[in-house]
C-alpha positions, 0 to 999 in steps of 0.5 A, a space after each residue: 499500499 505504501 506509495 499509492 495515492 488514493 483520492 477522496 472527496 470531503 463530504 458536505 459535513 466535513 466527513 471523509 472515508 479512510 479507504 479500506 486498503 489503508 484501514 486494512 494495512 494499518 489495522 485501523 479499527 472502529 473506535 481508534 483515535 486519530 489525530 490531525 496535524 496541519 503542516 505549513 505547506 497545506 499537508 496534514 499528518 494523520 496519526 493513530 493515538 494511544 491513551 495510555 503509555 504503559 510503564 513496562 517496568 511496573 507490573 499491572 498488579 503493583 499499580 494502585 492508581 484509581 481511574 480518576 488518578 489516571 485521567 488526571 495524569 493525562 495531557 489536555 490533548 489525551 483528555 480530549 481524545 479520551 472524551 471523544 472516544 468515550 462519548 462515541 462508545 456511549 452514543 453507540 451503546 445508547 443507539 443499540 439499546 434504542 434499536 433493541 
């Protein structure tokens, strides 16, 4: 997939579909968090983000951190990404419950 150019049109409400071949090669999944970085020359870098950078030296069993502690330790950008992710999950669950 590397090096191929694929064009997509920006939709009326600012939406765009990431081509299937790219989603497959990067293993992008529903709910993944993507960031957009604007460069000076009208280019945009799209990156998959992670909400947690785990400390490999500290086993999970030893951590006594609460969810609130974890959320408070995030950067403002990570908090915004977490909010978007959780909002999407709640909206999806509410939509599923209404259709049931």
